[in-house]
PDB file of N, CA, C, O and CB in Angstrom:
ATOM      1  N   MET A   1      11.769  -5.278   0.953  1.00  0.00           N
ATOM      2  CA  MET A   1      12.860  -4.282   0.221  1.00  0.00           C
ATOM      3  C   MET A   1      12.311  -2.799   0.109  1.00  0.00           C
ATOM      4  O   MET A   1      12.938  -1.753   0.275  1.00  0.00           O
ATOM      5  CB  MET A   1      13.209  -4.825  -1.396  1.00  0.00           C
ATOM      6  N   VAL A   2      10.790  -3.007  -0.262  1.00  0.00           N
ATOM      7  CA  VAL A   2      10.547  -1.486  -0.198  1.00  0.00           C
ATOM      8  C   VAL A   2      10.265  -0.823   0.915  1.00  0.00           C
ATOM      9  O   VAL A   2      10.139   0.401   0.943  1.00  0.00           O
ATOM     10  CB  VAL A   2       9.601  -1.127  -0.920  1.00  0.00           C
ATOM     11  N   ALA A   3      10.130  -1.671   2.032  1.00  0.00           N
ATOM     12  CA  ALA A   3       9.931  -0.875   3.411  1.00  0.00           C
ATOM     13  C   ALA A   3      11.578  -0.512   3.771  1.00  0.00           C
ATOM     14  O   ALA A   3      11.880   0.317   4.629  1.00  0.00           O
ATOM     15  CB  ALA A   3       9.052  -1.983   4.806  1.00  0.00           C
ATOM     16  N   LYS A   4      12.335  -1.088   3.164  1.00  0.00           N
ATOM     17  CA  LYS A   4      13.909  -0.770   3.575  1.00  0.00           C
ATOM     18  C   LYS A   4      14.202   0.641   2.882  1.00  0.00           C
ATOM     19  O   LYS A   4      14.852   1.566   3.368  1.00  0.00           O
ATOM     20  CB  LYS A   4      15.112  -2.058   2.944  1.00  0.00           C
ATOM     21  N   TRP A   5      13.534   0.589   1.559  1.00  0.00           N
ATOM     22  CA  TRP A   5      13.946   1.878   0.877  1.00  0.00           C
ATOM     23  C   TRP A   5      13.037   3.036   1.425  1.00  0.00           C
ATOM     24  O   TRP A   5      13.547   4.151   1.539  1.00  0.00           O
ATOM     25  CB  TRP A   5      13.799   1.754  -0.767  1.00  0.00           C
ATOM     26  N   LEU A   6      11.643   2.830   1.793  1.00  0.00           N
ATOM     27  CA  LEU A   6      10.878   4.036   2.639  1.00  0.00           C
ATOM     28  C   LEU A   6      11.894   4.404   3.569  1.00  0.00           C
ATOM     29  O   LEU A   6      12.346   5.531   3.369  1.00  0.00           O
ATOM     30  CB  LEU A   6       9.423   3.607   3.494  1.00  0.00           C
ATOM     31  N   LYS A   7      12.485   3.646   4.730  1.00  0.00           N
ATOM     32  CA  LYS A   7      13.184   3.867   5.811  1.00  0.00           C
ATOM     33  C   LYS A   7      14.380   4.615   5.377  1.00  0.00           C
ATOM     34  O   LYS A   7      14.688   5.658   5.954  1.00  0.00           O
ATOM     35  CB  LYS A   7      13.462   2.659   6.509  1.00  0.00           C
ATOM     36  N   GLU A   8      14.835   4.308   4.733  1.00  0.00           N
ATOM     37  CA  GLU A   8      16.238   4.812   3.896  1.00  0.00           C
ATOM     38  C   GLU A   8      16.098   6.533   3.340  1.00  0.00           C
ATOM     39  O   GLU A   8      17.011   7.355   3.251  1.00  0.00           O
ATOM     40  CB  GLU A   8      16.434   3.645   2.273  1.00  0.00           C
ATOM     41  N   ASN A   9      14.769   6.697   3.051  1.00  0.00           N
ATOM     42  CA  ASN A   9      14.450   7.903   2.334  1.00  0.00           C
ATOM     43  C   ASN A   9      13.652   8.491   3.182  1.00  0.00           C
ATOM     44  O   ASN A   9      12.945   9.364   2.678  1.00  0.00           O
ATOM     45  CB  ASN A   9      13.858   7.779   1.017  1.00  0.00           C
ATOM     46  N   GLY A  10      13.533   8.317   4.244  1.00  0.00           N
ATOM     47  CA  GLY A  10      12.568   9.279   5.492  1.00  0.00           C
ATOM     48  C   GLY A  10      11.218   9.090   5.243  1.00  0.00           C
ATOM     49  O   GLY A  10      10.459   9.752   5.951  1.00  0.00           O
ATOM     50  N   PHE A  11      10.624   8.198   4.241  1.00  0.00           N
ATOM     51  CA  PHE A  11       9.046   7.961   4.311  1.00  0.00           C
ATOM     52  C   PHE A  11       8.453   7.202   5.662  1.00  0.00           C
ATOM     53  O   PHE A  11       8.939   6.116   5.979  1.00  0.00           O
ATOM     54  CB  PHE A  11       8.626   7.016   3.004  1.00  0.00           C
ATOM     55  N   LYS A  12       7.513   7.730   6.362  1.00  0.00           N
ATOM     56  CA  LYS A  12       6.874   6.901   7.307  1.00  0.00           C
ATOM     57  C   LYS A  12       5.383   6.736   7.387  1.00  0.00           C
ATOM     58  O   LYS A  12       4.803   6.036   8.218  1.00  0.00           O
ATOM     59  CB  LYS A  12       7.265   7.311   8.460  1.00  0.00           C
ATOM     60  N   ARG A  13       4.852   7.408   6.494  1.00  0.00           N
ATOM     61  CA  ARG A  13       3.133   7.325   6.231  1.00  0.00           C
ATOM     62  C   ARG A  13       3.191   6.670   4.844  1.00  0.00           C
ATOM     63  O   ARG A  13       3.891   7.167   3.962  1.00  0.00           O
ATOM     64  CB  ARG A  13       2.158   9.031   6.171  1.00  0.00           C
ATOM     65  N   VAL A  14       2.470   5.568   4.642  1.00  0.00           N
ATOM     66  CA  VAL A  14       2.337   4.992   3.524  1.00  0.00           C
ATOM     67  C   VAL A  14       0.630   4.641   3.067  1.00  0.00           C
ATOM     68  O   VAL A  14      -0.193   4.291   3.913  1.00  0.00           O
ATOM     69  CB  VAL A  14       3.260   3.777   3.681  1.00  0.00           C
ATOM     70  N   MET A  15       0.299   4.804   1.618  1.00  0.00           N
ATOM     71  CA  MET A  15      -1.094   4.245   1.474  1.00  0.00           C
ATOM     72  C   MET A  15      -0.800   3.099   0.755  1.00  0.00           C
ATOM     73  O   MET A  15       0.211   3.063   0.052  1.00  0.00           O
ATOM     74  CB  MET A  15      -2.184   5.155   0.755  1.00  0.00           C
ATOM     75  N   ILE A  16      -1.613   2.087   0.849  1.00  0.00           N
ATOM     76  CA  ILE A  16      -1.650   0.977   0.297  1.00  0.00           C
ATOM     77  C   ILE A  16      -2.777   0.631  -0.773  1.00  0.00           C
ATOM     78  O   ILE A  16      -3.943   0.679  -0.381  1.00  0.00           O
ATOM     79  CB  ILE A  16      -1.643   0.193   1.283  1.00  0.00           C
ATOM     80  N   ILE A  17      -2.555   0.339  -1.895  1.00  0.00           N
ATOM     81  CA  ILE A  17      -3.679  -0.044  -2.785  1.00  0.00           C
ATOM     82  C   ILE A  17      -3.385  -1.288  -3.473  1.00  0.00           C
ATOM     83  O   ILE A  17      -2.296  -1.532  -3.994  1.00  0.00           O
ATOM     84  CB  ILE A  17      -3.985   1.014  -3.798  1.00  0.00           C
ATOM     85  N   THR A  18      -4.388  -2.066  -3.461  1.00  0.00           N
ATOM     86  CA  THR A  18      -4.538  -3.550  -3.947  1.00  0.00           C
ATOM     87  C   THR A  18      -5.734  -3.799  -4.327  1.00  0.00           C
ATOM     88  O   THR A  18      -6.764  -3.266  -3.913  1.00  0.00           O
ATOM     89  CB  THR A  18      -4.236  -4.563  -3.005  1.00  0.00           C
ATOM     90  N   PRO A  19      -5.589  -4.845  -5.350  1.00  0.00           N
ATOM     91  CA  PRO A  19      -6.769  -5.610  -5.922  1.00  0.00           C
ATOM     92  C   PRO A  19      -7.680  -6.374  -5.075  1.00  0.00           C
ATOM     93  O   PRO A  19      -7.217  -7.198  -4.286  1.00  0.00           O
ATOM     94  CB  PRO A  19      -6.314  -6.517  -6.824  1.00  0.00           C
ATOM     95  N   GLN A  20      -8.960  -6.168  -5.172  1.00  0.00           N
ATOM     96  CA  GLN A  20      -9.657  -6.823  -4.076  1.00  0.00           C
ATOM     97  C   GLN A  20      -9.347  -8.479  -4.337  1.00  0.00           C
ATOM     98  O   GLN A  20      -9.064  -8.949  -5.439  1.00  0.00           O
ATOM     99  CB  GLN A  20     -11.378  -6.392  -4.102  1.00  0.00           C
ATOM    100  N   GLY A  21      -9.466  -9.263  -3.057  1.00  0.00           N
ATOM    101  CA  GLY A  21      -9.405 -10.655  -3.733  1.00  0.00           C
ATOM    102  C   GLY A  21      -8.202 -11.102  -2.658  1.00  0.00           C
ATOM    103  O   GLY A  21      -7.406 -10.302  -2.166  1.00  0.00           O
ATOM    104  N   ASP A  22      -8.229 -12.483  -2.404  1.00  0.00           N
ATOM    105  CA  ASP A  22      -6.973 -13.151  -1.899  1.00  0.00           C
ATOM    106  C   ASP A  22      -5.479 -12.500  -1.704  1.00  0.00           C
ATOM    107  O   ASP A  22      -4.821 -12.087  -0.749  1.00  0.00           O
ATOM    108  CB  ASP A  22      -6.799 -14.179  -2.775  1.00  0.00           C
ATOM    109  N   TRP A  23      -5.285 -12.638  -3.213  1.00  0.00           N
ATOM    110  CA  TRP A  23      -3.753 -11.979  -3.566  1.00  0.00           C
ATOM    111  C   TRP A  23      -3.817 -10.478  -3.020  1.00  0.00           C
ATOM    112  O   TRP A  23      -2.784 -10.237  -2.394  1.00  0.00           O
ATOM    113  CB  TRP A  23      -3.366 -11.942  -5.425  1.00  0.00           C
ATOM    114  N   GLY A  24      -4.607  -9.497  -3.050  1.00  0.00           N
ATOM    115  CA  GLY A  24      -4.459  -8.275  -2.745  1.00  0.00           C
ATOM    116  C   GLY A  24      -4.504  -8.180  -1.327  1.00  0.00           C
ATOM    117  O   GLY A  24      -4.054  -7.147  -0.831  1.00  0.00           O
ATOM    118  N   GLU A  25      -4.994  -9.124  -0.527  1.00  0.00           N
ATOM    119  CA  GLU A  25      -5.230  -9.023   0.992  1.00  0.00           C
ATOM    120  C   GLU A  25      -3.996  -9.786   1.537  1.00  0.00           C
ATOM    121  O   GLU A  25      -3.539  -9.500   2.643  1.00  0.00           O
ATOM    122  CB  GLU A  25      -6.739  -9.720   1.529  1.00  0.00           C
ATOM    123  N   VAL A  26      -3.526 -10.630   0.862  1.00  0.00           N
ATOM    124  CA  VAL A  26      -1.942 -11.132   1.434  1.00  0.00           C
ATOM    125  C   VAL A  26      -0.796 -10.258   1.597  1.00  0.00           C
ATOM    126  O   VAL A  26       0.074 -10.232   2.467  1.00  0.00           O
ATOM    127  CB  VAL A  26      -1.323 -12.122   0.528  1.00  0.00           C
ATOM    128  N   HIS A  27      -1.053  -9.319   0.234  1.00  0.00           N
ATOM    129  CA  HIS A  27       0.039  -8.418  -0.148  1.00  0.00           C
ATOM    130  C   HIS A  27      -0.198  -7.053   0.743  1.00  0.00           C
ATOM    131  O   HIS A  27       0.719  -6.352   1.172  1.00  0.00           O
ATOM    132  CB  HIS A  27       0.015  -8.131  -1.839  1.00  0.00           C
ATOM    133  N   LYS A  28      -1.470  -6.832   0.920  1.00  0.00           N
ATOM    134  CA  LYS A  28      -1.719  -5.618   2.131  1.00  0.00           C
ATOM    135  C   LYS A  28      -1.235  -5.975   3.410  1.00  0.00           C
ATOM    136  O   LYS A  28      -0.653  -5.079   4.021  1.00  0.00           O
ATOM    137  CB  LYS A  28      -3.281  -5.262   2.419  1.00  0.00           C
ATOM    138  N   LYS A  29      -1.352  -7.192   4.011  1.00  0.00           N
ATOM    139  CA  LYS A  29      -0.785  -7.612   5.348  1.00  0.00           C
ATOM    140  C   LYS A  29       0.379  -7.723   5.398  1.00  0.00           C
ATOM    141  O   LYS A  29       0.914  -7.549   6.494  1.00  0.00           O
ATOM    142  CB  LYS A  29      -1.166  -8.682   5.832  1.00  0.00           C
ATOM    143  N   VAL A  30       1.164  -8.038   4.283  1.00  0.00           N
ATOM    144  CA  VAL A  30       2.583  -8.362   4.446  1.00  0.00           C
ATOM    145  C   VAL A  30       3.413  -7.022   4.119  1.00  0.00           C
ATOM    146  O   VAL A  30       4.577  -6.872   4.492  1.00  0.00           O
ATOM    147  CB  VAL A  30       3.006  -9.619   3.449  1.00  0.00           C
ATOM    148  N   PHE A  31       2.823  -6.238   3.518  1.00  0.00           N
ATOM    149  CA  PHE A  31       3.361  -4.869   3.175  1.00  0.00           C
ATOM    150  C   PHE A  31       3.158  -4.106   4.561  1.00  0.00           C
ATOM    151  O   PHE A  31       4.146  -3.604   5.096  1.00  0.00           O
ATOM    152  CB  PHE A  31       2.519  -4.111   1.830  1.00  0.00           C
ATOM    153  N   ASN A  32       1.800  -3.997   5.204  1.00  0.00           N
ATOM    154  CA  ASN A  32       1.732  -3.112   6.435  1.00  0.00           C
ATOM    155  C   ASN A  32       2.423  -3.409   7.267  1.00  0.00           C
ATOM    156  O   ASN A  32       2.870  -2.516   7.987  1.00  0.00           O
ATOM    157  CB  ASN A  32       0.678  -2.978   7.030  1.00  0.00           C
ATOM    158  N   SER A  33       2.830  -4.947   7.531  1.00  0.00           N
ATOM    159  CA  SER A  33       3.808  -5.487   8.608  1.00  0.00           C
ATOM    160  C   SER A  33       5.310  -5.058   8.389  1.00  0.00           C
ATOM    161  O   SER A  33       6.080  -4.690   9.276  1.00  0.00           O
ATOM    162  CB  SER A  33       3.752  -7.095   8.621  1.00  0.00           C
ATOM    163  N   ALA A  34       5.573  -5.170   7.089  1.00  0.00           N
ATOM    164  CA  ALA A  34       6.876  -4.569   6.764  1.00  0.00           C
ATOM    165  C   ALA A  34       6.925  -3.032   7.340  1.00  0.00           C
ATOM    166  O   ALA A  34       7.539  -2.684   8.349  1.00  0.00           O
ATOM    167  CB  ALA A  34       7.097  -4.611   5.119  1.00  0.00           C
ATOM    168  N   VAL A  35       6.263  -2.318   6.613  1.00  0.00           N
ATOM    169  CA  VAL A  35       5.851  -0.779   7.194  1.00  0.00           C
ATOM    170  C   VAL A  35       6.257  -0.557   8.582  1.00  0.00           C
ATOM    171  O   VAL A  35       7.069   0.226   9.073  1.00  0.00           O
ATOM    172  CB  VAL A  35       4.229  -0.496   7.191  1.00  0.00           C
ATOM    173  N   SER A  36       5.333  -1.623   9.194  1.00  0.00           N
ATOM    174  CA  SER A  36       5.565  -1.325  10.893  1.00  0.00           C
ATOM    175  C   SER A  36       6.618  -1.972  11.538  1.00  0.00           C
ATOM    176  O   SER A  36       6.868  -1.741  12.721  1.00  0.00           O
ATOM    177  CB  SER A  36       4.374  -1.760  11.780  1.00  0.00           C
ATOM    178  N   GLU A  37       7.157  -2.640  10.970  1.00  0.00           N
ATOM    179  CA  GLU A  37       8.326  -3.111  11.451  1.00  0.00           C
ATOM    180  C   GLU A  37       9.729  -2.018  11.315  1.00  0.00           C
ATOM    181  O   GLU A  37      10.770  -2.134  11.962  1.00  0.00           O
ATOM    182  CB  GLU A  37       8.499  -4.455  10.667  1.00  0.00           C
ATOM    183  N   ILE A  38       9.473  -1.132  10.464  1.00  0.00           N
ATOM    184  CA  ILE A  38      10.304   0.216  10.376  1.00  0.00           C
ATOM    185  C   ILE A  38       9.890   1.192  11.163  1.00  0.00           C
ATOM    186  O   ILE A  38      10.597   2.194  11.276  1.00  0.00           O
ATOM    187  CB  ILE A  38      10.332   0.813   9.102  1.00  0.00           C
ATOM    188  N   GLY A  39       8.801   1.097  11.779  1.00  0.00           N
ATOM    189  CA  GLY A  39       8.467   2.266  12.464  1.00  0.00           C
ATOM    190  C   GLY A  39       7.380   3.286  11.720  1.00  0.00           C
ATOM    191  O   GLY A  39       7.037   4.356  12.223  1.00  0.00           O
ATOM    192  N   GLY A  40       6.805   2.698  10.219  1.00  0.00           N
ATOM    193  CA  GLY A  40       6.335   3.521   9.711  1.00  0.00           C
ATOM    194  C   GLY A  40       4.666   3.281  10.118  1.00  0.00           C
ATOM    195  O   GLY A  40       4.330   2.644  11.117  1.00  0.00           O
ATOM    196  N   GLU A  41       3.806   3.837   9.269  1.00  0.00           N
ATOM    197  CA  GLU A  41       2.201   3.740   9.660  1.00  0.00           C
ATOM    198  C   GLU A  41       1.614   3.913   8.253  1.00  0.00           C
ATOM    199  O   GLU A  41       1.950   4.725   7.391  1.00  0.00           O
ATOM    200  CB  GLU A  41       1.567   5.042  10.837  1.00  0.00           C
ATOM    201  N   THR A  42       0.777   3.082   8.219  1.00  0.00           N
ATOM    202  CA  THR A  42      -0.370   2.993   6.967  1.00  0.00           C
ATOM    203  C   THR A  42      -1.182   3.678   7.368  1.00  0.00           C
ATOM    204  O   THR A  42      -1.629   3.512   8.503  1.00  0.00           O
ATOM    205  CB  THR A  42      -1.061   1.712   6.540  1.00  0.00           C
ATOM    206  N   VAL A  43      -1.581   4.571   6.623  1.00  0.00           N
ATOM    207  CA  VAL A  43      -2.758   5.752   6.964  1.00  0.00           C
ATOM    208  C   VAL A  43      -4.034   5.484   6.179  1.00  0.00           C
ATOM    209  O   VAL A  43      -5.104   5.909   6.612  1.00  0.00           O
ATOM    210  CB  VAL A  43      -2.249   7.360   6.522  1.00  0.00           C
ATOM    211  N   LEU A  44      -3.959   4.717   4.910  1.00  0.00           N
ATOM    212  CA  LEU A  44      -4.958   4.218   4.394  1.00  0.00           C
ATOM    213  C   LEU A  44      -4.703   3.123   3.482  1.00  0.00           C
ATOM    214  O   LEU A  44      -3.609   2.979   2.936  1.00  0.00           O
ATOM    215  CB  LEU A  44      -5.600   5.133   3.881  1.00  0.00           C
ATOM    216  N   THR A  45      -5.765   2.285   3.290  1.00  0.00           N
ATOM    217  CA  THR A  45      -5.707   1.214   2.389  1.00  0.00           C
ATOM    218  C   THR A  45      -6.789   1.115   1.443  1.00  0.00           C
ATOM    219  O   THR A  45      -7.967   1.248   1.773  1.00  0.00           O
ATOM    220  CB  THR A  45      -5.627   0.060   3.066  1.00  0.00           C
ATOM    221  N   GLU A  46      -6.354   0.857   0.138  1.00  0.00           N
ATOM    222  CA  GLU A  46      -7.979   1.183  -0.803  1.00  0.00           C
ATOM    223  C   GLU A  46      -7.659  -0.289  -1.399  1.00  0.00           C
ATOM    224  O   GLU A  46      -6.589  -0.896  -1.355  1.00  0.00           O
ATOM    225  CB  GLU A  46      -8.154   2.904  -2.349  1.00  0.00           C
ATOM    226  N   GLU A  47      -8.767  -0.648  -1.910  1.00  0.00           N
ATOM    227  CA  GLU A  47      -8.853  -1.681  -3.057  1.00  0.00           C
ATOM    228  C   GLU A  47      -9.734  -1.515  -4.000  1.00  0.00           C
ATOM    229  O   GLU A  47     -10.844  -1.010  -3.833  1.00  0.00           O
ATOM    230  CB  GLU A  47      -9.104  -2.898  -2.659  1.00  0.00           C
ATOM    231  N   PHE A  48      -9.065  -2.137  -5.557  1.00  0.00           N
ATOM    232  CA  PHE A  48     -10.140  -1.880  -6.516  1.00  0.00           C
ATOM    233  C   PHE A  48     -10.342  -3.065  -6.991  1.00  0.00           C
ATOM    234  O   PHE A  48      -9.721  -3.998  -6.483  1.00  0.00           O
ATOM    235  CB  PHE A  48      -9.909  -0.909  -7.577  1.00  0.00           C
ATOM    236  N   GLU A  49     -11.310  -3.320  -8.140  1.00  0.00           N
ATOM    237  CA  GLU A  49     -11.641  -4.448  -8.625  1.00  0.00           C
ATOM    238  C   GLU A  49     -10.965  -4.573  -9.808  1.00  0.00           C
ATOM    239  O   GLU A  49     -10.937  -3.649 -10.621  1.00  0.00           O
ATOM    240  CB  GLU A  49     -12.937  -4.602  -8.729  1.00  0.00           C
ATOM    241  N   TYR A  50     -10.252  -5.937 -10.043  1.00  0.00           N
ATOM    242  CA  TYR A  50      -9.923  -6.371 -11.292  1.00  0.00           C
ATOM    243  C   TYR A  50     -10.596  -5.798 -12.498  1.00  0.00           C
ATOM    244  O   TYR A  50     -11.808  -5.602 -12.578  1.00  0.00           O
ATOM    245  CB  TYR A  50     -10.095  -7.649 -11.289  1.00  0.00           C
ATOM    246  N   GLY A  51      -9.665  -5.531 -13.482  1.00  0.00           N
ATOM    247  CA  GLY A  51     -10.218  -4.892 -14.720  1.00  0.00           C
ATOM    248  C   GLY A  51     -10.582  -3.426 -14.444  1.00  0.00           C
ATOM    249  O   GLY A  51     -11.373  -2.979 -15.275  1.00  0.00           O
ATOM    250  N   THR A  52     -10.255  -2.683 -13.617  1.00  0.00           N
ATOM    251  CA  THR A  52     -10.645  -1.299 -13.422  1.00  0.00           C
ATOM    252  C   THR A  52      -9.709  -0.571 -14.319  1.00  0.00           C
ATOM    253  O   THR A  52      -8.616  -1.046 -14.625  1.00  0.00           O
ATOM    254  CB  THR A  52     -10.566  -0.809 -11.907  1.00  0.00           C
ATOM    255  N   ASP A  53     -10.104   0.493 -14.708  1.00  0.00           N
ATOM    256  CA  ASP A  53      -9.267   1.269 -15.462  1.00  0.00           C
ATOM    257  C   ASP A  53      -8.257   2.085 -14.448  1.00  0.00           C
ATOM    258  O   ASP A  53      -8.614   3.124 -13.893  1.00  0.00           O
ATOM    259  CB  ASP A  53     -10.154   2.207 -16.382  1.00  0.00           C
ATOM    260  N   LEU A  54      -7.012   1.519 -14.278  1.00  0.00           N
ATOM    261  CA  LEU A  54      -5.856   2.109 -13.337  1.00  0.00           C
ATOM    262  C   LEU A  54      -5.768   3.572 -13.559  1.00  0.00           C
ATOM    263  O   LEU A  54      -5.124   4.149 -12.682  1.00  0.00           O
ATOM    264  CB  LEU A  54      -4.370   1.455 -13.639  1.00  0.00           C
ATOM    265  N   SER A  55      -6.168   4.201 -14.347  1.00  0.00           N
ATOM    266  CA  SER A  55      -6.040   5.751 -14.727  1.00  0.00           C
ATOM    267  C   SER A  55      -7.201   6.394 -13.902  1.00  0.00           C
ATOM    268  O   SER A  55      -7.272   7.614 -13.749  1.00  0.00           O
ATOM    269  CB  SER A  55      -6.226   6.087 -16.485  1.00  0.00           C
ATOM    270  N   THR A  56      -7.974   5.645 -13.455  1.00  0.00           N
ATOM    271  CA  THR A  56      -9.123   6.216 -12.362  1.00  0.00           C
ATOM    272  C   THR A  56      -8.611   5.998 -10.877  1.00  0.00           C
ATOM    273  O   THR A  56      -9.402   6.200  -9.955  1.00  0.00           O
ATOM    274  CB  THR A  56     -10.686   5.336 -12.521  1.00  0.00           C
ATOM    275  N   LEU A  57      -7.125   5.532 -10.579  1.00  0.00           N
ATOM    276  CA  LEU A  57      -6.808   5.410  -9.429  1.00  0.00           C
ATOM    277  C   LEU A  57      -6.370   6.851  -8.751  1.00  0.00           C
ATOM    278  O   LEU A  57      -6.328   7.156  -7.559  1.00  0.00           O
ATOM    279  CB  LEU A  57      -5.850   4.394  -9.439  1.00  0.00           C
ATOM    280  N   LYS A  58      -6.084   7.571  -9.834  1.00  0.00           N
ATOM    281  CA  LYS A  58      -5.503   8.722  -9.366  1.00  0.00           C
ATOM    282  C   LYS A  58      -6.442   9.631  -8.573  1.00  0.00           C
ATOM    283  O   LYS A  58      -6.032  10.602  -7.937  1.00  0.00           O
ATOM    284  CB  LYS A  58      -4.948   9.409 -10.466  1.00  0.00           C
ATOM    285  N   THR A  59      -7.615   9.295  -8.640  1.00  0.00           N
ATOM    286  CA  THR A  59      -8.686  10.034  -7.748  1.00  0.00           C
ATOM    287  C   THR A  59      -8.626   9.572  -6.603  1.00  0.00           C
ATOM    288  O   THR A  59      -9.279  10.232  -5.795  1.00  0.00           O
ATOM    289  CB  THR A  59     -10.059   9.958  -8.123  1.00  0.00           C
ATOM    290  N   LEU A  60      -7.950   8.441  -6.071  1.00  0.00           N
ATOM    291  CA  LEU A  60      -7.940   8.182  -4.684  1.00  0.00           C
ATOM    292  C   LEU A  60      -6.884   9.123  -4.104  1.00  0.00           C
ATOM    293  O   LEU A  60      -6.868   9.176  -2.874  1.00  0.00           O
ATOM    294  CB  LEU A  60      -7.656   6.677  -4.375  1.00  0.00           C
ATOM    295  N   LEU A  61      -6.151   9.748  -4.651  1.00  0.00           N
ATOM    296  CA  LEU A  61      -4.825  10.578  -4.152  1.00  0.00           C
ATOM    297  C   LEU A  61      -5.031  12.015  -3.856  1.00  0.00           C
ATOM    298  O   LEU A  61      -4.240  12.712  -3.221  1.00  0.00           O
ATOM    299  CB  LEU A  61      -3.687  10.562  -5.237  1.00  0.00           C
ATOM    300  N   ILE A  62      -6.380  12.479  -4.467  1.00  0.00           N
ATOM    301  CA  ILE A  62      -6.457  13.942  -4.476  1.00  0.00           C
ATOM    302  C   ILE A  62      -7.436  13.970  -3.511  1.00  0.00           C
ATOM    303  O   ILE A  62      -7.891  15.047  -3.125  1.00  0.00           O
ATOM    304  CB  ILE A  62      -6.794  14.709  -5.837  1.00  0.00           C
TER     305      ILE A  62
END
């Protein structure tokens, strides 16, 4: 669903941010696959520890 929206809105490059662990790994693989299927590219993946203050994630984007 998100990959379809990305394609419809002209996005081709994405960054994937997931929590560390099995749940994050599964979602990273599924989303990366969906992005590839629409001709997109994952340019960066980052993981964070559970319990991390999510306001600090903005530093990944700078």
